[in-house]
C-alpha positions, -999 to +999 in steps of 0.1 A: +693+128-398+710+129-433+690+131-465+707+119-497+695+136-529+708+128-564+725+158-578+706+154-610+672+157-591+680+191-576+665+210-605+633+190-601+633+197-564+637+234-571+610+233-598+586+217-572+592+245-549+586+270-577+551+256-585+520+269-567+490+248-558+459+269-552+427+257-535+398+263-559+366+275-542+336+259-558+350+224-560+329+211-532+306+181-537+268+185-544+245+193-515+212+180-529+206+146-544+168+149-550+141+175-544+114+148-539+105+148-502+076+124-504+094+094-489+128+083-476+151+072-504+186+062-515+203+079-545+232+067-566+246+095-589+274+104-612+283+139-624+310+151-649+322+187-649+341+204-677+362+235-672+392+253-686+412+243-655+405+205-661+377+179-658+360+169-626+342+136-618+319+130-589+305+097-577+278+101-550+258+079-526+230+096-506+207+084-479+177+106-474+151+106-446+117+122-448+095+133-419+059+124-415+047+157-430+066+152-463+080+187-461+115+180-446+142+157-461+175+152-442+200+142-468+234+126-460+260+118-487+294+103-492+312+113-524+344+104-543+358+132-565+388+136-588+402+166-606+428+165-634+443+200-637+457+209-671+488+225-655+503+191-647+495+155-653+489+145-617+452+138-609+440+151-575+418+125-557+394+136-530+365+126-508+336+147-495+307+144-471+274+162-472+247+168-446+218+190-458+183+198-445+158+204-474+125+221-467+098+220-493+065+239-491+038+233-517+021+265-531-004+246-553-024+214-553-007+180-555-012+152-580-028+120-569+006+105-561+016+134-538+039+153-563+033+190-557+024+210-589+044+239-576+065+244-545+092+265-528+123+248-514+151+259-492+181+240-480+210+246-456+239+223-450+277+217-454+298+197-478+334+196-467+357+183-494+394+175-494+417+169-524+451+151-522+478+148-548+516+152-551+514+190-558+478+198-550+465+193-514+437+214-502+405+215-481+374+235-487+346+237-461+315+255-474+282+265-458+256+257-485+225+279-487+201+272-515+168+281-530+148+261-555+113+261-572+101+225-580+075+226-609+055+196-620+035+201-652+028+164-651+028+140-623+056+120-640+080+150-645+094+176-621+116+205-632+136+223-605+156+254-611+179+261-582+205+286-570+232+282-543+255+305-524+283+287-505+306+308-482+337+287-480+368+285-458+398+271-479+430+257-466+457+253-493+493+240-492+513+265-512+548+258-526+570+289-532+605+294-547+632+291-521+670+295-522+690+263-513+727+267-506+742+236-521+780+242-519+783+250-482+757+225-471+772+195-488+784+171-460+796+144-483+795+134-520+802+103-540+833+099-563+811+102-594+805+139-586+841+147-597+837+133-631+830+154-662+812+126-680+775+133-680+767+096-678+788+092-647+777+125-632+741+113-633+750+087-606+764+114-583+750+115-548+755+142-522+746+144-486+731+177-474+729+189-439+695+185-422+694+222-414+696+229-452+666+207-460+646+221-431+654+257-441+643+250-477+610+234-466+603+262-441+609+289-467+591+271-496+560+255-480+533+276-464+497+271-455+474+295-471+439+301-456+414+320-477+377+328-475+356+329-507+319+329-516+314+307-547+280+306-565+262+278-583+230+275-603+214+247-622+183+228-633+173+193-621+148+172-640+131+143-620+114+116-640+090+096-618+092+061-632+069+047-605+060+050-568+094+037-558+119+047-586+129+080-601+156+090-626+172+124-621+191+145-647+215+171-632+228+202-648+247+230-632+271+259-639+296+274-615+331+289-612+363+279-595+366+310-574+346+336-555+313+345-571+314+336-607+350+346-611+377+321-622+373+292-646+337+283-653+325+248-648+296+231-666+283+199-649+259+173-663+250+139-648+223+115-638+211+095-608+187+068-597+164+073-568+151+043-549+124+050-523+129+024-496+099+036-476+062+042-484+051+077-494+039+095-463+001+096-461+002+134-454+010+142-490-016+120-505-053+130-513-078+122-486-093+093-506-059+076-508-048+082-472-072+054-461-060+028-486-039+012-459-063+019-431-090-007-438-097-036-415-079-061-438-048-039-441-047-033-403-050-070-397-023-079-422+001-054-405-005-069-371+000-105-381+034-105-364+017-105-330+020-137-309-016-146-315-014-144-353-014-182-356-050-183-345-061-155-369-081-164-400-086-144-431-121-132-439-124-160-466-114-187-441-139-174-415-166-175-442-160-212-448-164-221-412-198-236-401-219-211-382-223-222-346-259-224-333-266-202-304-268-222-271-301-224-253-303-202-223-299-220-190-330-222-168-331-197-140-325-212-106-354-207-080-347-180-056-342-193-020-367-182+007-353-156+029-343-167+064-366-156+092-355-126+111-349-134+148-368-111+172-348-087+191-344-095+229-365-074+253-345-049+272-361-034+303-360+004+305-336+019+329-350+029+364-354+067+368-329+084+392-342+090+428-358+124+435-336+148+454-343+152+492-360+185+501-338+211+515-340+216+554-349+253+561-323+271+581-334+279+618-347+314+623-325+337+644-334+341+681-352+374+688-334+399+710-341+400+747-371+422+758-386+420+723-421+407+720-426+377+699-455+372+676-480+346+688-476+312+672-503+301+649-524+273+663-521+240+646-548+230+622-578+212+636-579+175+630-602+162+604-619+129+600-595+119+573-565+126+593-574+123+631-552+140+656-530+115+672-531+134+705 
Protein backbone atom coordinates (compact mmCIF):
# COMPACT_ATOMS: atom_id res chain seq x y z
CA UNK A 1 0.00 0.00 0.00
CA UNK A 2 1.44 3.38 -0.99
CA UNK A 3 1.16 6.45 1.19
CA UNK A 4 1.46 9.87 -0.43
CA UNK A 5 2.91 12.69 1.67
CA UNK A 6 3.30 16.29 0.58
CA UNK A 7 6.94 17.13 0.51
CA UNK A 8 6.25 20.30 2.43
CA UNK A 9 4.69 18.30 5.33
CA UNK A 10 7.77 16.14 5.90
CA UNK A 11 9.26 18.61 8.43
CA UNK A 12 5.95 18.54 10.32
CA UNK A 13 5.99 14.76 10.32
CA UNK A 14 9.54 14.73 11.68
CA UNK A 15 8.59 17.32 14.30
CA UNK A 16 5.71 15.10 15.42
CA UNK A 17 8.11 12.22 15.90
CA UNK A 18 10.40 14.53 17.84
CA UNK A 19 7.73 15.50 20.44
CA UNK A 20 7.21 13.36 23.52
CA UNK A 21 3.85 12.79 25.22
CA UNK A 22 4.18 11.72 28.84
CA UNK A 23 1.40 10.25 30.96
CA UNK A 24 0.99 12.42 34.02
CA UNK A 25 0.30 10.41 37.19
CA UNK A 26 -2.19 12.18 39.42
CA UNK A 27 -4.58 13.16 36.63
CA UNK A 28 -7.16 10.54 37.62
CA UNK A 29 -10.73 11.58 38.40
CA UNK A 30 -12.00 12.11 41.99
CA UNK A 31 -12.80 9.04 44.05
CA UNK A 32 -15.26 10.53 46.59
CA UNK A 33 -18.27 12.73 45.85
CA UNK A 34 -19.58 13.14 49.41
CA UNK A 35 -18.65 12.00 52.91
CA UNK A 36 -22.30 11.95 54.02
CA UNK A 37 -23.27 8.29 54.41
CA UNK A 38 -26.70 8.79 56.01
CA UNK A 39 -28.72 7.99 52.89
CA UNK A 40 -28.38 7.02 49.22
CA UNK A 41 -27.83 10.02 46.97
CA UNK A 42 -26.98 11.41 43.53
CA UNK A 43 -24.21 14.02 43.14
CA UNK A 44 -23.56 16.43 40.25
CA UNK A 45 -20.19 18.20 40.53
CA UNK A 46 -17.69 20.36 38.67
CA UNK A 47 -14.01 20.86 39.53
CA UNK A 48 -11.36 23.09 37.98
CA UNK A 49 -7.65 22.50 38.42
CA UNK A 50 -4.90 25.02 37.80
CA UNK A 51 -1.28 23.98 37.28
CA UNK A 52 1.92 25.03 35.56
CA UNK A 53 1.37 22.27 32.99
CA UNK A 54 -2.10 23.51 32.01
CA UNK A 55 -5.68 23.68 33.28
CA UNK A 56 -7.90 20.70 34.07
CA UNK A 57 -11.71 20.51 34.07
CA UNK A 58 -13.78 17.66 35.51
CA UNK A 59 -17.54 17.13 35.23
CA UNK A 60 -18.82 14.31 37.44
CA UNK A 61 -21.98 12.31 38.03
CA UNK A 62 -22.10 9.95 41.02
CA UNK A 63 -24.70 7.50 42.27
CA UNK A 64 -24.16 6.54 45.92
CA UNK A 65 -25.81 3.71 47.85
CA UNK A 66 -25.90 3.53 51.66
CA UNK A 67 -26.43 0.36 53.68
CA UNK A 68 -28.92 0.06 56.55
CA UNK A 69 -26.35 0.90 59.24
CA UNK A 70 -25.38 4.24 57.69
CA UNK A 71 -21.67 3.39 57.90
CA UNK A 72 -20.99 2.18 54.34
CA UNK A 73 -21.48 4.11 51.11
CA UNK A 74 -20.79 2.46 47.74
CA UNK A 75 -20.08 5.29 45.28
CA UNK A 76 -20.05 4.87 41.49
CA UNK A 77 -19.20 7.73 39.16
CA UNK A 78 -18.84 8.67 35.51
CA UNK A 79 -16.59 11.64 34.69
CA UNK A 80 -15.62 13.76 31.69
CA UNK A 81 -12.21 15.44 31.91
CA UNK A 82 -10.13 17.66 29.66
CA UNK A 83 -6.59 18.91 29.89
CA UNK A 84 -5.05 21.72 27.86
CA UNK A 85 -1.26 21.38 28.09
CA UNK A 86 0.77 24.53 27.61
CA UNK A 87 3.34 22.79 25.40
CA UNK A 88 0.87 22.70 22.50
CA UNK A 89 -2.57 23.99 21.65
CA UNK A 90 -4.31 20.64 21.41
CA UNK A 91 -6.67 19.79 24.29
CA UNK A 92 -6.71 16.22 25.56
CA UNK A 93 -10.21 14.93 26.21
CA UNK A 94 -10.80 12.02 28.52
CA UNK A 95 -13.29 9.92 30.39
CA UNK A 96 -13.01 8.22 33.74
CA UNK A 97 -15.00 5.84 35.89
CA UNK A 98 -14.88 5.47 39.66
CA UNK A 99 -15.96 2.77 42.07
CA UNK A 100 -15.25 3.39 45.75
CA UNK A 101 -16.31 1.91 49.09
CA UNK A 102 -16.46 4.55 51.85
CA UNK A 103 -16.56 3.46 55.51
CA UNK A 104 -17.46 5.99 58.20
CA UNK A 105 -17.31 5.30 61.94
CA UNK A 106 -18.66 7.96 64.34
CA UNK A 107 -16.46 8.62 67.38
CA UNK A 108 -18.83 11.11 69.02
CA UNK A 109 -22.57 11.67 69.36
CA UNK A 110 -24.80 12.54 66.43
CA UNK A 111 -27.02 15.55 65.87
CA UNK A 112 -30.76 14.99 65.79
CA UNK A 113 -30.67 14.65 61.97
CA UNK A 114 -28.05 11.86 62.13
CA UNK A 115 -24.96 13.93 61.22
CA UNK A 116 -22.01 12.70 63.36
CA UNK A 117 -20.22 15.39 65.32
CA UNK A 118 -16.90 13.62 64.70
CA UNK A 119 -16.05 10.50 62.70
CA UNK A 120 -13.23 8.57 61.07
CA UNK A 121 -13.58 7.61 57.41
CA UNK A 122 -11.64 5.25 55.18
CA UNK A 123 -12.13 4.51 51.50
CA UNK A 124 -10.72 2.17 48.90
CA UNK A 125 -11.48 2.03 45.20
CA UNK A 126 -10.20 2.64 41.69
CA UNK A 127 -10.60 5.49 39.19
CA UNK A 128 -9.23 4.48 35.76
CA UNK A 129 -8.92 7.47 33.42
CA UNK A 130 -7.96 7.72 29.76
CA UNK A 131 -6.97 10.85 27.81
CA UNK A 132 -6.98 11.06 24.00
CA UNK A 133 -5.59 13.78 21.73
CA UNK A 134 -3.47 14.09 18.61
CA UNK A 135 -0.16 14.03 20.46
CA UNK A 136 -1.18 12.92 23.95
CA UNK A 137 -2.84 9.54 24.47
CA UNK A 138 -2.41 7.81 27.78
CA UNK A 139 -4.16 5.71 30.40
CA UNK A 140 -3.73 5.77 34.17
CA UNK A 141 -5.20 3.11 36.49
CA UNK A 142 -4.83 4.02 40.17
CA UNK A 143 -5.72 2.19 43.37
CA UNK A 144 -7.20 4.87 45.61
CA UNK A 145 -6.58 4.55 49.36
CA UNK A 146 -7.85 7.43 51.48
CA UNK A 147 -8.34 8.60 55.05
CA UNK A 148 -10.62 11.43 56.24
CA UNK A 149 -11.93 13.00 59.45
CA UNK A 150 -15.47 14.45 59.08
CA UNK A 151 -16.11 17.13 61.75
CA UNK A 152 -19.48 18.81 62.27
CA UNK A 153 -19.39 21.80 64.64
CA UNK A 154 -23.01 22.41 63.63
CA UNK A 155 -25.60 20.05 62.22
CA UNK A 156 -25.74 22.20 59.05
CA UNK A 157 -21.99 22.15 58.37
CA UNK A 158 -19.45 19.35 57.97
CA UNK A 159 -15.74 19.99 57.37
CA UNK A 160 -13.73 16.98 56.15
CA UNK A 161 -9.95 17.09 55.76
CA UNK A 162 -8.74 14.11 53.72
CA UNK A 163 -5.59 12.52 52.38
CA UNK A 164 -5.18 10.03 49.51
CA UNK A 165 -2.41 7.80 48.21
CA UNK A 166 -2.96 6.31 44.76
CA UNK A 167 -0.45 3.75 43.40
CA UNK A 168 -0.94 4.02 39.64
CA UNK A 169 -0.04 2.04 36.55
CA UNK A 170 0.37 4.39 33.56
CA UNK A 171 0.45 3.45 29.90
CA UNK A 172 1.77 6.22 27.65
CA UNK A 173 2.23 6.50 23.89
CA UNK A 174 5.68 8.04 23.38
CA UNK A 175 6.88 9.61 20.13
CA UNK A 176 10.66 9.64 19.64
CA UNK A 177 12.90 11.13 16.91
CA UNK A 178 13.50 8.73 14.02
CA UNK A 179 15.59 8.83 10.83
CA UNK A 180 13.56 8.65 7.61
CA UNK A 181 15.41 7.96 4.35
CA UNK A 182 13.66 10.12 1.77
CA UNK A 183 15.85 9.87 -1.32
CA UNK A 184 16.19 6.10 -1.65
CA UNK A 185 12.63 5.41 -0.57
CA UNK A 186 10.87 7.70 -3.05
CA UNK A 187 8.94 5.46 -5.41
CA UNK A 188 7.44 8.27 -7.45
CA UNK A 189 7.14 12.06 -7.42
CA UNK A 190 5.04 14.65 -9.19
CA UNK A 191 6.49 17.04 -11.83
CA UNK A 192 6.21 19.96 -9.41
CA UNK A 193 9.07 18.50 -7.37
CA UNK A 194 11.61 19.45 -10.09
CA UNK A 195 10.70 23.12 -9.99
CA UNK A 196 12.72 25.68 -8.07
CA UNK A 197 9.75 27.98 -7.53
CA UNK A 198 8.67 27.70 -3.89
CA UNK A 199 5.02 28.25 -4.83
CA UNK A 200 5.14 25.36 -7.30
CA UNK A 201 7.30 23.23 -5.02
CA UNK A 202 4.61 23.45 -2.34
CA UNK A 203 2.38 21.27 -4.55
CA UNK A 204 5.03 18.57 -4.87
CA UNK A 205 3.85 15.09 -3.99
CA UNK A 206 6.03 12.05 -3.48
CA UNK A 207 5.24 8.40 -2.96
CA UNK A 208 7.25 6.60 -0.27
CA UNK A 209 7.66 2.89 0.03
CA UNK A 210 5.45 1.24 2.62
CA UNK A 211 8.50 -0.24 4.29
CA UNK A 212 9.89 3.27 4.87
CA UNK A 213 6.72 4.42 6.63
CA UNK A 214 6.53 1.27 8.74
CA UNK A 215 10.17 1.60 9.72
CA UNK A 216 9.67 5.23 10.79
CA UNK A 217 6.64 4.39 12.92
CA UNK A 218 8.39 1.39 14.45
CA UNK A 219 11.40 3.45 15.44
CA UNK A 220 9.53 6.57 16.52
CA UNK A 221 6.46 5.23 18.39
CA UNK A 222 6.77 3.16 21.54
CA UNK A 223 4.48 2.27 24.45
CA UNK A 224 5.87 3.39 27.80
CA UNK A 225 4.58 1.64 30.94
CA UNK A 226 5.38 3.25 34.29
CA UNK A 227 4.37 2.88 37.92
CA UNK A 228 4.02 5.93 40.17
CA UNK A 229 2.47 6.73 43.55
CA UNK A 230 0.85 10.19 43.38
CA UNK A 231 -0.51 11.87 46.52
CA UNK A 232 -3.48 14.16 47.07
CA UNK A 233 -4.87 16.09 50.03
CA UNK A 234 -7.77 18.45 50.45
CA UNK A 235 -10.69 19.82 52.43
CA UNK A 236 -14.36 19.25 51.67
CA UNK A 237 -17.10 21.43 53.16
CA UNK A 238 -20.62 20.03 53.18
CA UNK A 239 -23.49 22.46 53.75
CA UNK A 240 -26.69 20.60 54.71
CA UNK A 241 -29.51 22.65 53.19
CA UNK A 242 -32.19 20.21 54.30
CA UNK A 243 -32.95 16.54 54.84
CA UNK A 244 -32.67 15.87 51.08
CA UNK A 245 -30.21 18.43 49.65
CA UNK A 246 -26.56 19.34 50.39
CA UNK A 247 -24.10 21.69 48.73
CA UNK A 248 -20.47 20.60 48.73
CA UNK A 249 -17.37 22.73 48.23
CA UNK A 250 -14.27 20.82 47.07
CA UNK A 251 -10.65 21.91 47.47
CA UNK A 252 -7.58 19.78 46.81
CA UNK A 253 -3.88 19.99 46.11
CA UNK A 254 -1.78 17.40 44.29
CA UNK A 255 1.02 16.96 41.78
CA UNK A 256 1.42 15.56 38.27
CA UNK A 257 3.92 12.89 39.16
CA UNK A 258 4.94 10.45 41.85
CA UNK A 259 4.52 11.73 45.40
CA UNK A 260 4.33 15.52 45.34
CA UNK A 261 6.91 15.79 42.55
CA UNK A 262 6.12 17.40 39.21
CA UNK A 263 3.81 20.30 38.52
CA UNK A 264 1.51 21.11 41.40
CA UNK A 265 -2.25 21.22 40.83
CA UNK A 266 -4.72 23.21 42.92
CA UNK A 267 -8.36 22.19 42.48
CA UNK A 268 -11.55 23.93 43.55
CA UNK A 269 -15.14 23.08 42.71
CA UNK A 270 -18.68 22.51 43.92
CA UNK A 271 -21.43 19.93 43.79
CA UNK A 272 -25.09 19.36 44.61
CA UNK A 273 -26.13 16.29 46.60
CA UNK A 274 -29.67 14.98 46.21
CA UNK A 275 -30.72 12.21 48.60
CA UNK A 276 -33.25 10.08 46.75
CA UNK A 277 -33.86 7.81 49.74
CA UNK A 278 -34.84 8.39 53.37
CA UNK A 279 -32.17 8.73 56.02
CA UNK A 280 -31.59 5.27 57.48
CA UNK A 281 -33.21 4.94 60.95
CA UNK A 282 -29.99 3.52 62.45
CA UNK A 283 -28.33 6.98 62.47
CA UNK A 284 -31.28 8.81 64.02
CA UNK A 285 -31.93 9.26 67.76
CA UNK A 286 -34.20 6.75 69.44
CA UNK A 287 -37.10 9.20 69.70
CA UNK A 288 -36.96 9.82 65.93
CA UNK A 289 -36.54 6.23 64.81
CA UNK A 290 -40.23 5.55 65.57
CA UNK A 291 -41.54 8.56 63.63
CA UNK A 292 -42.52 6.31 60.77
CA UNK A 293 -43.42 3.30 62.87
CA UNK A 294 -46.79 4.50 64.22
CA UNK A 295 -50.05 2.79 63.33
CA UNK A 296 -51.05 5.51 60.85
CA UNK A 297 -47.63 5.44 59.15
CA UNK A 298 -47.66 1.67 58.84
CA UNK A 299 -51.20 1.73 57.46
CA UNK A 300 -50.30 4.40 54.88
CA UNK A 301 -47.28 2.37 53.71
CA UNK A 302 -49.39 -0.74 53.16
CA UNK A 303 -52.22 0.94 51.28
CA UNK A 304 -50.90 -0.57 48.09
CA UNK A 305 -52.21 -3.97 49.21
CA UNK A 306 -55.19 -5.46 47.28
CA UNK A 307 -57.58 -4.78 50.20
CA UNK A 308 -56.66 -1.10 50.45
CA UNK A 309 -59.94 0.00 48.81
CA UNK A 310 -61.84 -1.22 51.87
CA UNK A 311 -59.58 0.57 54.32
CA UNK A 312 -60.71 3.75 56.05
CA UNK A 313 -58.73 6.44 57.75
CA UNK A 314 -59.17 6.91 61.51
CA UNK A 315 -61.27 10.05 60.79
CA UNK A 316 -63.58 8.12 58.43
CA UNK A 317 -63.98 5.33 60.93
CA UNK A 318 -64.88 7.86 63.66
CA UNK A 319 -67.78 9.22 61.57
CA UNK A 320 -69.33 5.79 61.04
CA UNK A 321 -72.34 4.96 63.33
CA UNK A 322 -71.44 2.58 66.05
CA UNK A 323 -73.14 -0.78 65.55
CA UNK A 324 -75.19 -2.08 68.54
CA UNK A 325 -73.99 -5.43 69.79
CA UNK A 326 -76.34 -8.23 68.72
CA UNK A 327 -78.38 -10.04 71.42
CA UNK A 328 -76.99 -13.42 72.23
CA UNK A 329 -78.94 -16.29 70.68
CA UNK A 330 -80.89 -18.54 73.14
CA UNK A 331 -79.20 -21.70 74.02
CA UNK A 332 -80.77 -24.78 72.44
CA UNK A 333 -81.99 -27.47 74.93
CA UNK A 334 -79.71 -30.33 75.33
CA UNK A 335 -81.21 -33.59 73.86
CA UNK A 336 -81.85 -36.53 76.23
CA UNK A 337 -79.21 -39.14 75.91
CA UNK A 338 -80.35 -42.32 74.15
CA UNK A 339 -80.87 -45.37 76.44
CA UNK A 340 -78.04 -47.75 76.54
CA UNK A 341 -79.07 -51.24 75.27
CA UNK A 342 -78.28 -54.09 77.71
CA UNK A 343 -75.53 -56.37 76.75
CA UNK A 344 -76.71 -59.91 75.65
CA UNK A 345 -76.16 -62.74 78.14
CA UNK A 346 -73.34 -65.04 77.25
CA UNK A 347 -73.27 -68.45 78.98
CA UNK A 348 -69.96 -69.35 80.54
CA UNK A 349 -67.97 -71.96 78.78
CA UNK A 350 -68.23 -75.60 80.12
CA UNK A 351 -65.17 -76.74 82.09
CA UNK A 352 -62.99 -79.30 80.42
CA UNK A 353 -63.60 -83.02 81.43
CA UNK A 354 -61.49 -84.42 84.26
CA UNK A 355 -58.67 -86.67 83.12
CA UNK A 356 -59.26 -90.48 83.59
CA UNK A 357 -57.29 -92.09 86.45
CA UNK A 358 -54.21 -93.90 85.44
CA UNK A 359 -54.46 -97.77 85.49
CA UNK A 360 -51.75 -99.22 87.74
CA UNK A 361 -49.29 -101.49 86.07
CA UNK A 362 -49.66 -105.26 87.00
CA UNK A 363 -47.27 -106.48 89.61
CA UNK A 364 -44.63 -108.94 88.43
CA UNK A 365 -45.26 -112.64 89.08
CA UNK A 366 -43.29 -114.05 92.00
CA UNK A 367 -40.61 -116.59 91.26
CA UNK A 368 -41.41 -120.26 91.52
CA UNK A 369 -41.11 -121.79 95.01
CA UNK A 370 -41.41 -118.45 96.69
CA UNK A 371 -44.07 -117.99 99.28
CA UNK A 372 -46.62 -115.36 98.64
CA UNK A 373 -48.00 -113.07 101.22
CA UNK A 374 -51.57 -113.76 102.21
CA UNK A 375 -54.07 -111.58 100.47
CA UNK A 376 -55.93 -109.19 102.63
CA UNK A 377 -59.57 -110.06 103.17
CA UNK A 378 -62.10 -107.78 101.56
CA UNK A 379 -63.76 -105.33 103.86
CA UNK A 380 -66.94 -106.41 105.49
CA UNK A 381 -70.11 -105.10 104.06
CA UNK A 382 -71.89 -102.34 105.81
CA UNK A 383 -75.48 -101.35 105.96
CA UNK A 384 -74.87 -98.47 103.63
CA UNK A 385 -73.15 -100.50 101.03
CA UNK A 386 -74.52 -104.17 101.28
CA UNK A 387 -72.40 -106.85 99.84
CA UNK A 388 -73.80 -107.94 96.55
CA UNK A 389 -72.77 -111.53 97.15
